[in-house]
C-alpha positions in Angstrom: 38.6 -16.5 41.4 38.8 -17.9 44.9 38.2 -14.4 46.5 34.5 -14.6 44.9 34.3 -18.1 46.0 34.7 -17.3 49.7 31.2 -16.6 51.4 32.8 -13.6 53.4 33.6 -12.0 50.2 30.7 -13.1 47.8 27.7 -12.0 50.2 28.7 -8.4 50.6 29.6 -8.2 46.9 26.1 -9.6 46.0 24.5 -7.0 48.3 26.3 -4.3 46.6 25.3 -5.6 43.4 21.8 -5.7 44.1 21.8 -2.4 46.0 23.1 -0.6 42.9 20.7 -2.4 40.6 17.9 -1.2 43.0 19.0 2.5 43.0 19.2 2.4 39.0 15.4 1.1 38.9 14.3 3.6 41.4 16.2 6.3 39.4 14.9 5.0 36.2 11.4 5.1 37.5 11.3 8.4 39.0 13.8 10.3 36.8 12.4 11.1 33.6 9.6 13.5 33.5 9.2 13.0 29.5 8.5 9.3 30.0 5.9 9.9 33.0 4.2 12.3 30.6 4.1 10.0 27.8 2.7 7.1 30.1 -0.1 9.6 31.2 -1.4 9.6 27.8 -1.5 5.9 27.5 -3.5 5.5 30.6 -7.0 6.2 29.1 -6.6 4.1 26.0 -9.0 1.4 27.3 -11.8 4.0 27.6 -11.4 5.5 24.2 -13.9 4.6 21.3 -12.5 2.6 18.1 -13.3 5.8 15.9 -11.0 8.0 18.2 -8.4 5.5 18.2 -8.2 5.2 14.5 -8.3 9.1 13.9 -5.5 9.4 16.4 -3.4 6.7 14.5 -4.1 8.3 10.9 -3.0 11.8 12.3 0.2 10.6 14.0 
């Protein structure tokens, strides 16, 4: 455990952890086309009439 407490070792380890986390977030955001297509459907929800929303919920 002393190895983690040493600042010379903890800084590169922390950098590596944050870099891997950043890469995973980027891959998650830009990776799936299905998720992006689903989000495209949701972007117009504020502009729909209440009647259309009720029809969509009853059909789906």
